[in-house]
DOMI-369715 format. One record per residue (C-alpha): x, y, z; residue in one letter. Coordinates in steps of 0.05 Angstrom, whole numbers, plus 32768, in hexadecimal, padded with zeros to 4 digits. Each point is the difference from the previous one (the first is absolute). Last residue first. Layout:
<rs>
(r (X Y Z) "A")
...
</rs>
This chain:
<rs>
(r (8092 85AC 7A20) "I")
(r (7FB1 7FF1 7FEC) "K")
(r (800B 7FB9 7FD6) "D")
(r (801F 7FE9 8048) "E")
(r (7FC0 8008 8024) "E")
(r (8000 8033 8032) "P")
(r (8003 7FF5 804F) "L")
(r (7FC3 801C 8025) "E")
(r (7FDB 7FB3 8006) "E")
(r (803D 7FD9 801C) "L")
(r (8009 8038 8037) "Q")
(r (7FB4 8004 8010) "L")
(r (8005 7FAF 8007) "A")
(r (8040 800C 802B) "A")
(r (7FD5 8034 802D) "A")
(r (7FC8 7FD5 7FFC) "E")
(r (8028 7FB9 8021) "W")
(r (8023 8029 8030) "Q")
(r (7FBC 8015 8018) "E")
(r (7FE5 7FB7 7FFE) "Y")
(r (8045 7FEF 8021) "L")
(r (7FEA 8032 803C) "L")
(r (7FC7 7FE9 8011) "H")
(r (8014 7FB5 7FFD) "L")
(r (8034 800D 8034) "R")
(r (7FC6 8028 802E) "K")
(r (7FD7 7FC2 7FF7) "Q")
(r (8036 7FCC 800F) "A")
(r (8012 802B 803C) "K")
(r (7FAD 8007 801C) "K")
(r (8004 7FBB 7FF3) "Y")
(r (8042 7FE6 802D) "E")
(r (7FE6 802E 803B) "E")
(r (7FC2 7FE2 7FFD) "A")
(r (8015 7FB9 7FF3) "V")
(r (8033 8015 8042) "S")
(r (7FC2 8013 8023) "R")
(r (7FD5 7FC3 7FF3) "A")
(r (8036 7FCF 8017) "D")
(r (8009 802A 8043) "D")
(r (7FB8 7FFE 800D) "F")
(r (7FF8 7FB4 8004) "N")
(r (7FBB 7FF7 7FFB) "Q")
(r (7FFB 8032 7FBE) "Y")
(r (8016 7FD0 7FCE) "I")
(r (7FC3 7FDD 800B) "G")
(r (7FDA 802B 7FE2) "A")
(r (8014 7FF0 7FC3) "D")
(r (7FFF 804A 7FD8) "A")
(r (8043 8017 8011) "L")
(r (8019 7FBE 7FDC) "R")
(r (7FDF 800D 7FCC) "D")
(r (8017 8049 7FF3) "Q")
(r (8044 7FEB 8014) "F")
(r (7FF9 7FCF 7FC6) "S")
(r (7FEA 803C 7FCB) "S")
(r (8037 8025 801F) "V")
(r (802F 7FCE 7FE5) "K")
(r (7FDF 7FF3 7FBF) "Q")
(r (7FFC 8049 7FF4) "E")
(r (8051 7FFF 8010) "K")
(r (800D 7FC9 7FD2) "L")
(r (7FE1 8023 7FBF) "L")
(r (8015 8043 8019) "I")
(r (804E 7FDE 7FF8) "E")
(r (7FED 7FEE 7FBE) "E")
(r (7FDD 8042 7FE3) "E")
(r (803E 8021 8024) "L")
(r (8036 7FD4 7FDB) "E")
(r (7FDC 8007 7FBD) "Q")
(r (7FF7 804F 800C) "L")
(r (804B 7FFA 800C) "R")
(r (800F 7FD8 7FBD) "K")
(r (7FD5 802E 7FD8) "K")
(r (8029 8048 801F) "L")
(r (803B 7FE2 7FEE) "T")
(r (7FF6 7FEF 7FB9) "R")
(r (7FDA 8042 7FF5) "K")
(r (8042 8025 8023) "Q")
(r (8031 7FCF 7FD2) "R")
(r (7FD6 8008 7FC4) "R")
(r (8007 8058 8008) "L")
(r (804A 7FF7 800A) "K")
(r (8000 7FDA 7FC6) "L")
(r (7FDA 802D 7FD7) "I")
(r (8021 8044 801C) "K")
(r (8043 7FD3 7FE7) "E")
(r (7FEA 7FFA 7FC7) "R")
(r (7FEE 8040 7FF0) "E")
(r (8046 8011 8019) "E")
(r (8021 7FD7 7FCB) "R")
(r (7FD7 801A 7FC9) "R")
(r (8013 8042 800E) "K")
(r (8047 7FEA 8005) "K")
(r (7FF4 7FD9 7FC0) "E")
(r (7FEE 803E 7FDA) "E")
(r (8041 8029 8015) "E")
(r (8027 7FC6 7FEA) "R")
(r (7FDE 7FFB 7FC2) "R")
(r (800B 8059 7FEF) "R")
(r (8041 7FF4 8015) "S")
(r (800A 7FC1 7FD0) "L")
(r (7FE5 8027 7FC8) "A")
(r (8049 802D 7FF7) "E")
(r (801F 7FBD 7FF2) "P")
(r (7FD7 7FF2 7FBC) "H")
(r (8017 7FC3 7FDC) "D")
(r (802E 7FD6 8033) "K")
(r (7FDD 8018 8042) "L")
(r (7FBF 7FFD 7FE7) "A")
(r (800B 7FB7 7FF3) "S")
(r (801A 7FF5 8045) "K")
(r (7FC3 8028 8016) "E")
(r (7FD7 7FD5 7FD5) "E")
(r (8018 7FBC 8023) "K")
(r (7FFA 8029 8042) "E")
(r (7FB6 8008 7FF5) "R")
(r (7FF6 7FBD 7FF3) "A")
(r (8022 7FE3 8034) "R")
(r (7FD4 8034 8033) "M")
(r (7FB8 7FE2 7FDB) "E")
(r (8017 7FBE 8011) "E")
(r (800E 8008 804A) "Y")
(r (7FB7 8023 8007) "E")
(r (7FEB 7FC1 7FDF) "R")
(r (8027 7FD9 802D) "Y")
(r (7FE5 8027 803A) "D")
(r (8026 8039 8023) "G")
(r (803E 8013 8031) "K")
(r (8034 7FED 7FD3) "F")
(r (8042 7FDA 8025) "L")
(r (8043 8003 7FDA) "R")
(r (8031 7FD0 7FF1) "V")
(r (803A 8001 7FCD) "R")
(r (8027 7FD1 7FE8) "Q")
(r (7FDE 800F 7FB8) "G")
(r (7FC0 7FEF 8017) "R")
(r (7FE6 7FEE 804A) "I")
(r (7FB9 801C 800E) "E")
(r (7FD1 8000 8046) "L")
(r (7FC1 8013 7FE6) "I")
(r (7FCC 8010 8039) "R")
(r (7FBA 8007 8009) "T")
(r (7FFF 7FB6 7FE3) "A")
(r (7FC8 7FC6 8003) "M")
(r (7FCD 800F 7FBE) "R")
(r (8034 8019 7FD6) "S")
(r (803F 7FCC 8012) "V")
(r (7FCA 7FC9 7FF9) "F")
(r (7FEE 8020 7FB1) "Y")
(r (8047 8003 7FF9) "R")
(r (8013 7FBD 8007) "D")
(r (8049 8005 8002) "H")
(r (7FFE 7FFA 8047) "S")
(r (802E 800A 803D) "V")
(r (7FD9 8013 8044) "V")
(r (800F 8022 8033) "L")
(r (7FC3 8005 8035) "L")
(r (7FF9 8022 803D) "T")
(r (7FD0 7FE3 8037) "G")
(r (7FA9 8001 8009) "Q")
(r (7FF6 7FCB 7FC3) "Y")
(r (7FB5 8002 7FE7) "D")
(r (801A 8019 7FC3) "D")
(r (8037 7FCB 8002) "L")
(r (7FC9 7FCC 8003) "A")
(r (7FDD 8010 7FC6) "A")
(r (803C 8014 7FCD) "E")
(r (8009 7FB7 8014) "L")
(r (7FC8 7FE3 7FEE) "E")
(r (8003 8029 7FBF) "E")
(r (8045 7FD8 7FEC) "V")
(r (7FDD 7FC3 800D) "G")
(r (7FC6 800C 7FD4) "A")
(r (8028 8023 7FC7) "I")
(r (802B 7FC1 8005) "D")
(r (803C 7FF5 8034) "L")
(r (8046 7FE5 7FD7) "H")
(r (8022 804C 801A) "N")
(r (7FD3 802C 8026) "T")
(r (802E 8002 803D) "P")
(r (8038 8016 7FDB) "E")
(r (8032 8011 803A) "D")
(r (7FD2 8019 803D) "L")
(r (8017 801B 803F) "I")
(r (7FC3 800C 803B) "L")
(r (800B 8022 8037) "F")
(r (7FD4 7FF4 803D) "N")
(r (8011 7FB7 800B) "G")
(r (7FE3 7FCB 8014) "A")
(r (8018 7FBE 7FDD) "A")
(r (7FBF 7FD2 7FF0) "L")
(r (7FF6 8024 7FBE) "A")
(r (804B 7FF2 7FE5) "I")
(r (7FEA 7FC3 7FFC) "K")
(r (7FC5 7FF6 7FDE) "A")
(r (8021 8038 7FD3) "L")
(r (8039 7FD5 7FF6) "A")
(r (7FD2 7FC1 7FF5) "L")
(r (7FD1 8030 7FC7) "R")
(r (8043 800C 7FE1) "S")
(r (801B 7FB9 7FFE) "K")
(r (7FB7 7FF2 7FE5) "E")
(r (800A 8032 7FC1) "G")
(r (804E 7FE7 7FED) "G")
(r (7FDE 7FBB 7FF9) "S")
(r (8012 7FD0 8046) "L")
(r (8030 7FC0 7FF0) "D")
(r (8040 801E 8027) "G")
(r (7FC2 800D 803B) "I")
(r (7FFC 7FAE 800A) "K")
(r (7FB6 7FF5 7FF7) "K")
(r (7FDA 7FF3 8040) "F")
(r (7FD8 8039 7FFF) "I")
(r (7FEB 7FF5 7FC0) "E")
(r (7FDA 7FBB 8016) "D")
(r (7FC0 8025 800F) "E")
(r (7FFA 8046 7FED) "R")
(r (8034 8042 8009) "F")
(r (7FD0 803A 7FE6) "L")
(r (8025 802E 8035) "Y")
(r (7FCE 8008 802D) "R")
(r (8000 7FAF 7FFD) "G")
(r (804B 8004 8018) "L")
(r (7FE4 801F 8044) "H")
(r (7FC8 7FC7 8006) "K")
(r (8037 7FCA 7FF7) "R")
(r (802E 8027 8036) "A")
(r (7FC8 8004 8026) "E")
(r (7FEF 7FB0 7FF8) "A")
(r (804D 7FF7 800A) "E")
(r (800C 8023 8038) "G")
(r (801C 8047 8003) "M")
(r (8028 801D 802E) "S")
(r (8023 8024 7FC0) "S")
(r (8037 8005 7FCE) "A")
(r (800F 7FB0 8008) "N")
(r (7FBE 7FF7 7FF4) "M")
(r (7FF4 802B 7FC7) "I")
(r (803E 7FE2 7FDC) "T")
(r (7FEF 7FB0 800F) "E")
(r (7FC1 8003 7FE1) "L")
(r (801A 8026 7FC9) "P")
(r (803B 7FC6 7FF5) "T")
(r (803F 7FFB 8008) "S")
(r (803A 7FF6 7FD0) "L")
(r (7FFB 8043 7FDC) "L")
(r (8012 8023 804B) "D")
(r (7FD5 804A 7FF2) "L")
(r (802C 803D 801C) "Q")
(r (8020 7FFC 7FBA) "Q")
(r (7FBC 8019 7FDF) "Q")
(r (8020 8019 7FCE) "E")
(r (7FD6 8047 7FFE) "Q")
(r (800D 8007 804C) "D")
(r (7FBD 8013 8032) "F")
(r (8023 8025 803E) "Y")
(r (7FD7 800B 8034) "V")
(r (802A 803E 8029) "P")
(r (7FEC 8014 804D) "K")
(r (8007 8044 8006) "V")
(r (8009 8012 804F) "S")
(r (8043 8020 8007) "P")
(r (8001 8021 7FB5) "G")
(r (802F 7FEA 7FCE) "L")
(r (803C 8024 7FF3) "Y")
(r (802C 7FF7 7FC6) "I")
(r (803D 8022 7FFC) "K")
(r (802F 800F 7FC1) "G")
(r (8035 7FCC 7FDF) "E")
(r (800A 7FC0 7FE5) "S")
(r (7FC0 7FED 800E) "Q")
(r (7FF5 7FB6 8023) "M")
(r (7FD1 7FC7 7FE8) "E")
(r (7FD1 7FE2 801F) "E")
(r (7FEE 8033 8034) "G")
(r (7FB9 8010 7FF2) "T")
(r (800E 8045 7FE6) "I")
(r (803C 7FE8 7FDD) "I")
(r (7FDC 7FBF 7FD7) "R")
(r (7FC7 802D 7FE9) "L")
(r (8040 803B 7FDD) "L")
(r (8015 7FBA 7FEA) "T")
(r (7FBB 7FEA 7FDD) "T")
(r (7FFE 804A 7FE3) "K")
(r (804D 8005 7FE3) "G")
(r (7FF0 8021 7FC0) "A")
(r (8005 7FB9 7FDC) "G")
(r (7FBD 7FFF 7FDC) "N")
(r (7FED 8058 8003) "P")
(r (7FE0 801C 8030) "G")
(r (7FCC 7FFF 803E) "V")
(r (7FF3 7FFC 8041) "L")
(r (7FB4 8004 8019) "A")
(r (7FF6 8027 8042) "V")
(r (7FC6 7FF7 802D) "R")
(r (800F 8042 8036) "D")
(r (7FD9 7FEA 8043) "G")
(r (803F 800A 802E) "W")
(r (8037 8029 7FD8) "N")
(r (802C 7FEE 7FCF) "I")
(r (803B 802D 7FFB) "K")
(r (803C 800B 7FC3) "F")
(r (804B 8005 7FF0) "T")
(r (801B 7FCF 7FD0) "A")
(r (8048 801E 7FF6) "N")
(r (8010 7FC8 7FCB) "K")
(r (7FDD 7FC3 7FDA) "F")
(r (8011 7FCA 7FD8) "L")
(r (8050 8009 7FFA) "V")
(r (8020 7FC7 7FDA) "T")
(r (804D 8005 8010) "E")
(r (7FFB 7FCB 8033) "G")
(r (7FB6 7FF4 8010) "F")
(r (7FE6 8044 801D) "A")
(r (7FD0 8021 8025) "K")
(r (7FF6 8048 8021) "S")
(r (7FE0 8020 8035) "V")
(r (8009 8045 800F) "N")
(r (7FC8 8006 8038) "E")
(r (7FC6 7FCD 8006) "M")
(r (7FD0 8001 8032) "S")
(r (7FC6 7FD1 800D) "L")
(r (7FC2 7FFA 802C) "V")
(r (8004 804D 800E) "I")
(r (7FB7 800C 802E) "K")
(r (8002 7FCA 802D) "G")
(r (7FDC 7FB9 7FF5) "S")
(r (7FBF 7FEF 8004) "R")
(r (7FE3 7FBB 8013) "G")
(r (8015 7FBB 7FED) "A")
(r (7FD7 7FF6 7FC6) "F")
(r (7FFB 7FC1 7FE1) "S")
(r (7FF2 7FFD 7FAF) "F")
(r (7FBB 7FE5 7FE8) "N")
(r (7FF4 7FD9 7FC3) "L")
(r (7FC5 7FD3 7FF1) "N")
(r (801B 7FE8 7FB9) "M")
(r (7FD4 7FFD 7FBD) "S")
(r (7FD1 7FC8 7FEC) "K")
(r (7FDB 8023 7FC3) "D")
(r (7FB6 8017 800D) "K")
(r (7FCE 7FCE 7FEB) "M")
(r (7FB4 8026 7FF1) "P")
(r (7FCE 7FD1 8024) "R")
(r (7FE0 7FD8 7FC3) "S")
(r (7FC3 801B 7FE6) "V")
(r (7FC5 7FC5 7FFC) "T")
(r (7FE4 7FEE 7FBC) "N")
(r (7FAD 7FEB 8018) "L")
(r (7FE5 7FCA 7FEF) "A")
(r (7FF1 7FDE 803B) "R")
(r (7FF3 8041 8025) "L")
(r (7FCA 8010 7FCF) "R")
(r (7FE0 7FB8 8006) "K")
(r (8005 800C 8056) "E")
(r (7FDE 8043 7FF6) "R")
(r (7FCA 7FE7 7FD6) "S")
(r (7FF6 7FBE 802C) "R")
(r (7FF5 8042 803E) "A")
(r (7FD3 802A 7FD7) "Q")
(r (7FD0 7FBC 7FF3) "R")
(r (8005 7FF1 8052) "K")
(r (7FE2 804A 800D) "T")
(r (7FCC 7FFD 7FD3) "R")
(r (7FEB 7FB4 801C) "E")
(r (8003 8014 8042) "D")
(r (8026 7FDA 802D) "A")
(r (8036 8046 8017) "A")
(r (8040 8002 7FE7) "A")
(r (8037 8007 802F) "T")
(r (8034 7FDA 7FE4) "R")
(r (7FF5 801A 7FBE) "I")
(r (7FFA 8041 800E) "F")
(r (8046 7FFF 8025) "E")
(r (801E 7FDF 7FBB) "L")
(r (7FE3 8037 7FDA) "D")
(r (8017 8037 8021) "K")
(r (804F 7FE2 800B) "K")
(r (8008 7FF2 7FBE) "I")
(r (7FE7 8048 7FFA) "A")
(r (8033 8013 8030) "A")
(r (8035 7FD2 7FE0) "Q")
(r (7FF0 8023 7FB4) "Q")
(r (8007 8047 801D) "K")
(r (8047 7FF1 8022) "K")
(r (8015 7FDF 7FC5) "Y")
(r (7FEF 803D 7FCB) "A")
(r (801C 802F 803B) "K")
(r (8043 7FDC 8005) "E")
(r (8004 7FF8 7FB1) "A")
(r (7FF5 8048 7FF7) "S")
(r (8037 8019 8032) "I")
(r (8034 7FCE 7FE3) "E")
(r (7FEF 801D 7FBC) "E")
(r (800C 804D 8012) "I")
(r (803E 7FE9 8025) "E")
(r (8011 7FE1 7FC2) "R")
(r (7FF3 8036 7FD2) "Q")
(r (8028 8029 802E) "S")
(r (8034 7FDC 8004) "I")
(r (8009 7FF3 7FB6) "Y")
(r (8003 804E 7FF5) "A")
(r (8034 8005 802D) "S")
(r (8028 7FC2 7FD9) "Y")
(r (7FF6 802B 7FC1) "N")
(r (7FC0 7FFC 7FD3) "G")
(r (7FCC 7FCB 7FE8) "R")
(r (7FF3 7FCE 8020) "Y")
(r (8002 7FB6 7FE4) "N")
(r (7FF4 7FBC 802F) "R")
(r (8021 7FBC 8007) "L")
(r (7FEB 7FC1 801A) "N")
(r (802C 7FC6 8020) "G")
(r (7FED 801C 8047) "N")
(r (801D 804E 7FF0) "R")
(r (8021 8017 7FCF) "L")
(r (7FF4 8044 7FED) "A")
(r (8007 8027 7FBD) "V")
(r (8013 8041 8002) "I")
(r (8001 8030 7FBE) "R")
(r (8025 804B 7FF5) "G")
(r (803D 7FE5 8018) "V")
(r (8040 802D 8012) "V")
(r (8000 8030 8035) "R")
(r (7FC8 7FDC 8027) "D")
(r (801D 7FC6 7FFE) "L")
(r (8046 801B 8011) "F")
(r (7FE4 801C 8041) "Y")
(r (7FDC 7FC3 801C) "R")
(r (8041 7FCF 7FF1) "D")
(r (7FE5 7FC1 8010) "H")
(r (8014 7FEE 7FBA) "S")
(r (7FE7 7FD7 7FC6) "V")
(r (8004 8027 7FB5) "V")
(r (7FEC 7FE5 7FC0) "I")
(r (8012 8036 7FD1) "I")
(r (7FF2 8011 7FBD) "S")
(r (8034 8025 7FD1) "G")
(r (7FFD 804C 7FE5) "P")
(r (8036 8014 804C) "C")
(r (7FF1 8047 801A) "D")
(r (7FD5 7FEB 803E) "R")
(r (8037 7FC2 8009) "L")
(r (803F 802F 7FF5) "F")
(r (7FE8 8035 8034) "N")
(r (7FEF 7FC7 802C) "E")
(r (8046 7FDA 7FF6) "L")
(r (8023 8045 8017) "W")
(r (7FD8 8008 803C) "E")
(r (8012 7FBC 8021) "V")
(r (8048 8003 7FEC) "A")
(r (7FFB 8042 8028) "D")
(r (7FD7 7FDF 8039) "I")
(r (8034 7FC3 8004) "D")
(r (7FEF 7FC1 7FDF) "L")
(r (8013 7FBE 8019) "Y")
(r (7FB3 7FEA 7FF3) "N")
(r (7FDF 803C 7FD3) "T")
(r (7FF6 7FCB 7FC5) "P")
(r (7FD2 7FD0 8029) "E")
(r (7FEE 7FD1 7FCE) "D")
(r (8001 8027 7FBB) "L")
(r (7FE3 7FDF 7FBB) "L")
(r (800B 8033 7FCF) "L")
(r (7FE0 7FF8 7FB5) "L")
(r (8014 801D 7FC6) "D")
(r (804E 7FFC 8011) "P")
(r (8026 803A 8003) "E")
(r (8046 7FD7 8003) "Q")
(r (802A 803A 802C) "L")
(r (7FCD 7FF5 8033) "I")
(r (7FFF 7FBC 8002) "L")
(r (8048 7FFF 800C) "F")
(r (7FF8 803B 8035) "A")
(r (7FD4 7FDB 8023) "L")
(r (802A 7FB2 7FF9) "Q")
(r (803A 8030 8024) "A")
(r (7FDB 8019 8031) "R")
(r (7FE7 7FB4 801F) "T")
(r (8041 7FF7 7FF6) "K")
(r (801A 8035 802C) "E")
(r (7FD2 7FE6 8039) "G")
(r (8014 7FB9 7FFB) "G")
(r (8049 801E 8009) "S")
(r (802A 7FFE 7FC5) "F")
(r (802E 7FC9 7FEA) "E")
(r (7FE7 7FE7 7FC9) "S")
(r (7FFA 8045 7FE7) "V")
(r (8048 800F 7FF2) "R")
(r (8014 804C 8016) "R")
(r (8026 802A 7FC4) "K")
(r (7FB7 8027 8000) "F")
(r (7FFE 8004 804A) "D")
(r (8038 8033 8009) "G")
(r (7FCB 802C 7FD8) "E")
(r (7FCF 8006 8029) "T")
(r (7FBE 7FD7 8008) "F")
(r (7FC6 8018 8028) "G")
(r (7FC9 7FEC 7FCE) "L")
(r (8003 8049 7FDF) "G")
(r (804C 7FF7 7FEC) "G")
(r (7FFA 7FBC 7FE4) "A")
(r (7FC5 8025 7FD4) "V")
(r (8024 8039 7FF6) "A")
(r (803B 7FDD 7FF3) "S")
(r (7FE5 7FD7 7FCE) "L")
(r (7FE0 803C 7FD5) "R")
(r (8040 8027 7FFF) "K")
(r (8021 7FC7 7FE4) "E")
(r (7FD2 7FFA 7FC9) "L")
(r (7FED 8046 7FE9) "M")
(r (8011 7FF4 7FC0) "Y")
(r (7FDF 7FBE 7FFF) "G")
(r (7FBA 801A 800A) "G")
(r (7FDC 7FCF 7FE1) "K")
(r (7FEA 8030 7FC8) "E")
(r (804A 8015 7FFB) "E")
(r (8017 7FBE 7FF3) "F")
(r (7FC3 7FF7 7FD1) "L")
(r (8010 8040 7FD3) "H")
(r (804C 7FE8 8007) "A")
(r (7FEB 7FBE 7FE3) "L")
(r (7FDD 801C 7FC5) "D")
(r (8032 802A 7FF0) "G")
(r (8032 7FCF 7FFD) "Y")
(r (7FE4 7FDE 7FD7) "R")
(r (7FF9 8030 7FD2) "Q")
(r (8049 8014 8008) "M")
(r (800E 7FB4 7FF4) "L")
(r (7FDA 8000 7FB7) "S")
(r (8017 8040 7FF2) "D")
(r (804A 7FE3 8002) "L")
(r (7FF7 7FC1 7FE2) "A")
(r (7FE6 8023 7FC1) "V")
(r (8032 8038 8000) "S")
(r (8035 7FCE 8003) "N")
(r (8042 8026 800B) "E")
(r (7FE9 8015 8048) "K")
(r (7FF3 7FB3 800A) "I")
(r (804E 7FED 7FED) "A")
(r (8021 803A 802F) "P")
(r (7FE3 7FE7 803F) "S")
(r (7FDB 8038 801C) "A")
(r (7FBD 7FE9 7FF5) "M")
(r (800F 7FB7 8021) "K")
(r (801B 8018 803C) "R")
(r (7FBD 8033 800F) "E")
(r (7FD4 7FBD 7FEC) "L")
(r (801E 7FE1 803B) "S")
(r (8004 8034 802F) "A")
(r (7FA8 800A 7FEB) "L")
(r (8004 7FB5 8005) "E")
(r (8013 8004 804A) "Q")
(r (7FD5 8035 8012) "R")
(r (7FBF 7FD8 7FEF) "L")
(r (801E 7FC6 8021) "F")
(r (8009 8032 8046) "V")
(r (7FB5 8012 7FF1) "V")
(r (7FEB 7FB7 8004) "D")
(r (8026 7FF0 8035) "K")
(r (7FEA 8030 802C) "L")
(r (7FE9 7FD2 8042) "A")
(r (8045 7FDF 7FEA) "E")
(r (8020 8044 8010) "M")
(r (7FDF 7FFC 8044) "L")
(r (8026 7FBA 800C) "Y")
(r (804A 801E 7FE6) "E")
(r (7FF9 803F 8036) "E")
(r (7FE4 7FD4 8030) "L")
(r (8043 7FD4 7FF7) "T")
(r (7FF6 7FB8 7FEC) "T")
(r (7FF9 7FC2 8022) "H")
(r (7FB9 7FFC 7FE9) "P")
(r (7FC4 8005 8035) "L")
(r (7FD9 7FC1 801C) "M")
(r (7FB5 800E 8013) "G")
(r (7FE8 8043 801A) "P")
(r (7FDE 7FF3 8043) "K")
(r (7FC2 8030 8008) "Q")
(r (7FF8 7FF2 7FAC) "S")
(r (7FFF 803E 7FD1) "L")
(r (7FE0 7FE4 7FBB) "Y")
(r (800D 8027 7FBB) "G")
(r (7FD1 7FEC 7FC1) "L")
(r (8009 8011 7FB6) "S")
(r (7FBD 7FF1 7FE5) "L")
(r (7FFC 7FE9 7FB6) "E")
(r (7FB8 7FF9 7FF8) "K")
(r (7FD6 8007 803C) "A")
(r (7FFB 7FDF 8035) "M")
(r (7FCA 7FCA 8019) "Y")
(r (8004 7FDB 8042) "V")
(r (7FDD 7FC4 8008) "A")
(r (7FCC 7FD7 8033) "G")
(r (8003 7FC3 8032) "E")
(r (8041 7FE4 8026) "D")
(r (8027 8042 7FED) "A")
(r (804A 7FED 7FEE) "G")
(r (803D 8028 8028) "V")
(r (8034 801D 7FD8) "E")
(r (7FD4 800C 7FC9) "G")
(r (8011 8050 8009) "T")
(r (7FBA 800F 800A) "I")
(r (7FF0 7FBF 8031) "I")
(r (8046 8023 801D) "K")
(r (7FD9 8046 8010) "L")
(r (7FC7 7FCC 8021) "L")
(r (8029 7FE2 802C) "T")
(r (8022 803C 801B) "T")
(r (7FBA 8019 8010) "K")
(r (7FE7 7FC6 8021) "G")
(r (7FDC 8014 803D) "A")
(r (803B 7FEC 8036) "G")
(r (800F 8047 8012) "N")
(r (7FC3 802A 7FF8) "P")
(r (7FEC 801C 7FC6) "G")
(r (8014 8033 7FC3) "V")
(r (8007 8004 7FBF) "L")
(r (800F 8042 7FE4) "G")
(r (7FF4 801D 7FB8) "V")
(r (801D 8026 7FCF) "K")
(r (7FDC 8001 7FBB) "E")
(r (8031 8010 7FBD) "G")
(r (7FDE 7FC4 7FD7) "Q")
(r (7FCC 7FE4 8029) "H")
(r (7FF3 7FC9 802F) "L")
(r (7FC2 7FCD 8008) "Q")
(r (7FF7 7FD4 803D) "L")
(r (7FDD 7FC7 8013) "S")
(r (7FFC 7FD7 803C) "I")
(r (7FE3 7FBD 800E) "G")
(r (801A 7FF5 8040) "S")
(r (804A 800E 800D) "L")
(r (801F 7FD9 8049) "V")
(r (7FDA 7FC9 8002) "P")
(r (800B 7FCD 8034) "Q")
(r (8001 7FB3 7FE8) "D")
(r (8050 7FFB 7FF3) "G")
(r (8008 8047 7FE7) "F")
(r (7FD0 8011 7FD2) "Y")
(r (7FFB 8033 7FC6) "K")
(r (7FC7 801F 7FD7) "S")
(r (8005 8031 7FBF) "I")
(r (7FBF 800C 7FEE) "N")
(r (8013 802D 7FBE) "N")
(r (8045 8024 8005) "I")
(r (8001 8030 7FCE) "S")
(r (8042 802D 7FEC) "L")
(r (8009 8036 7FC7) "I")
(r (7FB5 8010 7FFF) "A")
(r (7FF5 8034 7FCE) "L")
(r (7FDD 8047 800D) "L")
(r (7FCF 8011 7FE6) "I")
(r (7FFC 8052 7FF0) "M")
</rs>
């Protein structure tokens, strides 16, 4: 089956000044295709979308679209929206169907008039027209109009109370969601989405994923949400250094293919460099005889004609490392019956949970549930309405605020780092360089920085603060995928306790071993990772359905859940045991290495004849040597015992 291209991009180039952003790129999109457009910040993804819409002109090349193709574009920054209510604004997206409904109502009034009833010819004509329009109205989903509008708006997080609010008075995030709802209701043939998951909570993102997967139209989506890309798209186009490359499959498939490409490119580069080095060495050391000279000239000629393989380029990324203040006590944070309300509005009540040393907790829940407020209560920036909070005495929190309120908008990145540390200018410049601040960027006013630059600066600042309890509120916002991956790597190495709010499910599924949920004024701690949390929520939905339809099945489900919970606890206990043993082995190996070096040092000193000129010194070193040896043997025994314990533990799939 041959699929027709609905969009064709041919040799598009775009320059900003003398800097090329897009260099002769081409792309074809077929009907029903769902494509993810990825690349580092500043690669030109938004520029390409704007060229497709005609908002920005290309310097070279052309864009061709299928005849009568309808196009919808969601930008990161929505333009001016009307002064109408949300309901009126969304109804405008369905104006064709609304017009049909008005026409049908008009025909009904005409057919009911006495004059028409007495004129059979006119009545037949009107009835024929009414039948045709009614059929078209049904095809366009007219009889489900209000239900459809409510489903889309509700799926994207709007409530019934929002329908009567004026769109022009919405926050930036609400305007973006309103624009997205408008486009979804329009059902264009081609949907261009620039970071559609920004400002959506997890429930809304999941709703959007299901809608986009099932919709018949074509989609090009720019997103840093790897989980979203995995679930929605079937092809990835990667924009890098002005060039575009195609990869079949979702984001995970793209990563696998890219890793293979990078390994192959690195091997090809090293192989060619080794061959060049060998030829140059031969030319340099060639003997004076004629045969060797001919070979040397031949190699020189070959080198001049050689198409050199460029060294593989890697995306610029941060070099992030969090300072660590040492271990705290077992209990890091304890909450007992904590509630928070603003006037009559209750965010949550009777929150009771504990976070222990080494826990890696993700705080999740719908927008407006109170996630940021809970973090601010923990850090002391907000007071609880009721309840008790206990923070361990040796706990040193470090807080990343998603609004970056700790940054002075009138200051500069250089001043920020120098004021937050004892660094001089040269050292502060070097530190900022690790967070991709270059040259004059360090002197820009923070108020003039982009969202991504502010996030990187906030991370650069909190990385200086030595703590053992990291509290991060949406740290992945405004970071590109390379930046998020660097953050993940830094958190992998972090030895302290972690509490993080994030709508990035890929990030949460990688980092979290516990899920803290706020939903419906209730706070509960789930002892499991994100995948297990999703499974639990799915089972709870099934139980609610079962309770409505088949109450007798509920007891069976609960018994099955009890067994699953017991199995999960066994697996979690096994994971904790393995994690403890692996950590113990690492600590022992580090101590063994140090002790071996010490024993070797003592051996060297005792092998030096000069030490025996002072008997007391020699005896002291010999005694220290024996102690070190004894300790080393004990460490060997402890390592062997721990390694044996780890080896004897069963695999998870055998429990």
